[in-house]
N, C-alpha and C positions, 0 to 999 in steps of 0.2 A: 704485412709486407715482407714476412719472412721468406727467404730463399727467392729473392727477386730474379736472380740469374736463371734459375730453372724455368721460372714462368716466362721470362723474356725469350729464352731459347725455344721453348715449346711454341709460343705465339709466333715468333719469327718463322719457324719452320712450317707452321700452319699457313701463314700468309704467303710464304715463298714457294711452298709446295716442294721443298727440297731440304735435305739436311744442312744445318748451318756449319760452314767449314771453319768457324772460329770459336774459341772459348769466349765466354762472357764473364766478366767480374762486375758485379753491380755495386751500387752505393751502400748496400747493407753488408758488404764483405763476402757475400755468397758467390760461388763460381759454378759454372756448368759448361759442358761442351767437350769436344774431343781432346783428350790429354795430349800435351806436346804441341798443340796448335797455337798460333799467335793469339793473344788475348785482347779482345775489344773491351776497354774499360769504360763502363757507363757510370760516370762519377755522380750523377744526380738525375732526378726525374725530369729536370728541365730538358735534358737531351732527348727524351722521348717526345716531349711536346714539340720540339723543333722538327723531329722527324715526322710526326703525325700531321703537323700543319704544312710541311713542305716535303712530302715523300720524295725519296730519291736523292740525287746528288747534292742539290742546294741545301736541303735540310741537314744532310750529313756534314757538309762543309761548315755550315753555321755552328753546329755542335762542336766540331773539331776546333775551329778558330776561337770559339769562346772558352775552350778548355773543358767543356762538358763531356766530351769523348776523348779517349786516348788509345794508344796501342802499346801493349807490352810484348816484347819479342821482336821478331823480324818484320820491320815495316813493309818491306817489299812483298813478303809472303802474305801479309795481311791484306795489302792493297790488291794483290793478284787474286786472292780469294773473294774480295768484295767486288772486283771488276765483273766477275761472272754474274753477280747478283744485281748490280746497279748499272755500271757504265756499258756493259755489253749485253744487257737484258733489254730486249725490245718490248716496251710496254706503252701502248698508246691509251688515250682516254677511253676508247671503246672497250679495250681489253680490261681496263680497270673496272669499268662499269659492269662488265660481265662477271668479273671475279666477285664483286660485291653482291651479286645475286645469290651467291652460295651462302646458306645460313651459317655454316662453320666459319667462313671468312668474316661475315658481319659480327659474329660472336667474338672472334679474336680481336677485331678492331675495337669493339666495346670494352673488352677486358683491358686492352692496351690504354684506352682512354682513361679508365679508372686507375690504372697503374701510374699513368703520367701525372695525375694530380690536377690542379686547377686548370680550367680549359683555355685560358687566354694564352696566346703564343708569346714567347719571349721576344723582345726587340732584337733585330739582327745585330751582330757585332759591329762595332764602330768602324772596323776595317772594310766593311762592305760598301761598294760604290753603287749608287742608284743609276739605273740605265737612263741615258739622255735621249731626248727626242731627236735632236739634230746631230748626226754623226759626221765626223771627219771634216768639220769646219776647222779653220785655224785655231779657234778658241777651244773647241772640244778636244782637238788633238793635243793642245798644250796641257790641258787638264789631265787627260789620260796618261800622257808621258810623265807628267809630274807625279801622279799617283804611283806609278811603277818604279821610276828611276830616282826620284828624290826621297828615297828611304833613308839615305845617309851613306856617304862614301865609306865610312868606317865599317858599316855593315857589309857592303859589297866587297870590301877588302877581305873580310872573313870568308865569304862564299867563293869568290872568284880566285883568290890567291894573288900573287904578285903580278900576273899577266894583266889583270883587270880587263879581261875580254869576256863579254857576256853573250857568246854565241858558240855554236858547235865547234869543238876542237877537231883536229885531224890526227889520227892515231896510227902511224906506221907501226908502232910498237904498243900494243894494248897495256903492257906493263910499265910504260914510260911515265914520266911525270906530266901533270897537267900543264905546267909551264912550257915544256918542250912541245907538247901537242898543240898548244895555242900558237906557239912560234911557228910550227910547221904549217898550221892553217893559214896564218897571215902570209907566210912566204909562198905558199901555193897560190894564193890569190894574186900576189904581186907578179908571179910568173905567168899566170893566166892573162893578166892585164898587160904583159910585156912592158913593165915599168923600166925606165932607164933614166939616167941623169938628164936634167933639162925638161922632162915631161911634167905635165900638170895633172894632179889627181884630185878629184872631189870625192870625199868619203861622206856619204849620206847617212845620217844617224850614227855619228862618229863615236858615241859613248864616251869613254874616258880617254880617248885619243890613241888607243893602241895601234890601230891600223895606220893612221897618218904618221905616227912616230916611226913605226917599222919601215914604212915605204920611204920616208925621208932618210932615215939612218942607213938602211941597207941598200937602197936603190937610187938614192940621190935625187928624188923627185921634189917638186914643190907641191905641198899638200894643203888643201882646205878641208877642214872637218866641220860639219854643221850638226847641231843637236838642238832640241827644244828644252833640254834640261839645264837649268842654271848650275845645279850642283855638279853635274858632269863636266860642264864647260870650265868651271873654276878649277876642278881637279886636273883636267886635261891640260889647261894652260900652264899650271905649275909643273907638270911633267915635261912639257915642251921646253920651258925655261930651264929646268934642271938638266935637261939633255943638251942644252946649248943649241937648240934647233929653231929658235924663234924667227930666224931669217928665212926658214923654209917651210914652217908649219904654222898655220893660222887656224884657231878654233873659234867658231862663231855660234852664238845663240841665234839660230835662224831656221825658218821653215824652208825645206828644199824648194818649195814653190816660189820662194822669193829670191832664189839665187839668180843673178843676172850677169855674172862676169865670166861666162863661157867665151870661147869653147875650151873644153878640157880634153886632154888626151885619153883619160880613163876615168871611170866612175866605179866606185865600190859601194854596194848597198848590202850590208851584212846584218841580217836579222832585223831589218827595219821595215821591209815591205809588208809584214804581217799587220802593221798598224795603219796601212793605207786605206783599206776597205775596198770591197768589190766594186762599188759604184764609182770610186775615184781611181781605180787601178789604171785604166787606159790613159787618164790624165797624167798620172804619175809616170807611166812609161813614155809618154810623149814629151813631158818636161825633161826627162833625163836624155832622151834622144836629141832634143834640141840643144842641150848643153854640151854635147860631144862634137868634136870636129869630125869631118868625114874620115872614116877608117878608125875612129876611136872605139874603145871597147867598154862594155858594161859587164861587171860581175855581180849578179843578183843572187844572193845567198838567202834562201827563204824556206821556212817550214811549210809543208803541204799536208793536206788531209786526203784521204781516199775519196773517190767519187761516191756520191750518194744518190738515192732515188730522188730526193728532193734537193735540187740544185738552185733553189730560189734564195737561199741564205748561206753565207759562209761563216756565220758566227761560231765562235768556239763554244765549248760547253759552259754550263751555267756557273760553275765554281770559278773557272778562270776569268770569265767575263765580269763576275761580281767582285773578285778579290785580287786578281793578278794583272791581267791585261784588259782593262776596260776598252770596249769597242774594237778589240782585236778580231781579225777575221782570217781564216785559213781557206785557201782555194786549192783545188786539185792542181797538180803540176801541169796537166794539159791546158788548163785554163790560163795559167800564168804564161806559158809559152805562146799561146794564141794571142794574148793581149800584147806581149812584147812585139810579136810579128806585126800585129795590127798597127802598132805605133811606128813601124818602119824599120825595126831591127831585123837583122839576120841572125837567128839563133844558131850558134856554131857548136855548142857542146853543152851537155847536161850530165852532171855527175851526182849520183845519189850517195849520200854519206849518212844514211839513217842510223846504222849501228854505232857510228862515231858519236852521235848525240847521246845515245844511251850511256856510253862510257863517260862522257863529259858530265852529264847530270848526276851520275852516281858519285863522281869525284866532288861535285859541288855539295851534294848532300853530306858526304863524309866531312868536308870542311866545316859545314854548318854545325853538324853534330859534335865535332871535336871542340868547338868553342861556343856551345849552346848558351851557357849562362851569360856570356858577354854579348852574344848576338841578341838575346832577348832583352838585355838592358838597353842596347843601342836602338833597336827598332820597335821594342815592345813585344811582350809574349805572344800576342795575337798575330802580329805581322810575321814574327819568326815562325809560328806554326803554319801560317799561310805558305811561306816559302818552302818549308820542309815538305808539306803535303804536295804542293804543286810540282816540285822538282822530282820527288820520288815517283809520283803518279805519271809524270811525263816520261821518265826513264822507262817505265813499263810500257807506255803507249808506243814509244819508238821500238822497243824490243819486240812487241807483239804486232808491229806493222799497222797500227791504227793511224799513225801519222809518220811522215818522213821529212827529210830535209835535203834540199838540192842546191847545187851551185850551177846556175845557168849563165853561160858566157855568150854574150850577144855583141854584134858589131853594127855600127852605123855605116853600113857598106855604101860607098858612093855609087853614082850611076855607072861608072866605068866597070863596076863589079870587082875591083881590086880590094879584097878584104884585108890584106896584110897578114892573113893567117898562114901558119906553116902547113906544109903539105902532109907531114906526118902527124897523126892524131896524138894528143897528149904531149906534144912538144911545144911548150908554151912560149919560149923565148924566140920571137921571130927575128 
């Protein structure tokens, strides 16, 4: 088993048909690969078994979450190098079958199997969620939201910082603070919605209450925030009480489909629609349309993926589906706009803020890394590793234009056609 790193490097390059852009440090202490490159740390042979039994993204994720794999050096550089080999490498079952016809490839696989040790695959890490048969029922949505958001408020305070906003910030100054950028994002949304004293706001998927608090404090509205997370609701209610805004802000543990006390003057949905699902999206849009008064505005802030050849499924990649956002789905922007229009909305503005999310995610990763030991104690080492990988990889996906994020402003325009929108574009206070 001497010099396992050199053997792994040679076998990986043989299977990939390209030089390995990372160094490897193996469990026996050996190292191989280009000097100065980030180092992939293979801590045990169990990591190989995970990759062999589940080649590609999910096997890599399982090894990372379990602590069988790690990275020494620049995490972003390592992920960028791996992206070209895994996430951005188009390999279907037919291509894999053709590759295995090559005697050299079969020989490399056999050698990797010998190197990996006992043939049985390790059990997936306990942080992995099994895929459910029935998606986007009220029950399955509650479970999915609980998995992601009920990690612990103390953990999220580390990652998100004082703003406690878990969506893309808005960065007029890329060197500014995360707190200021999140304030600017919330303020931008309030202005797009033309909030003013006496108006009613519904914040769908309200998180820890930041949008409802900002709108009530800065714009004088009465705000209702709904979430499926009990931990978020408890935290948000305390913030509301501490701010002295209990007379104007109410936080509910409630499915948006069960809200019955409209009409509202405005609805904000910030980073929530990704949980709705393609099959339910038109229902979601119609529900929000029905909750608005004529002339009321919706601000739908949502991550989008690029259009693909196969548009039959909007599911996110395997790692995020198994460990981060169970049952989450990303649709192309055009699909979202079409669904909103089909529900009766008039779409008045679309603003892409893709680069802003990359900046936001890098700040969240820096927050997590700065308090890594405490974060791992609070959420568990595996869950902390999940969040570090997910946020860093997502930052690269936004930077590389693999995914985007958009604010779509839509109006329930009445039959008279009077939308209440200003004549000048990007002048949000009507």
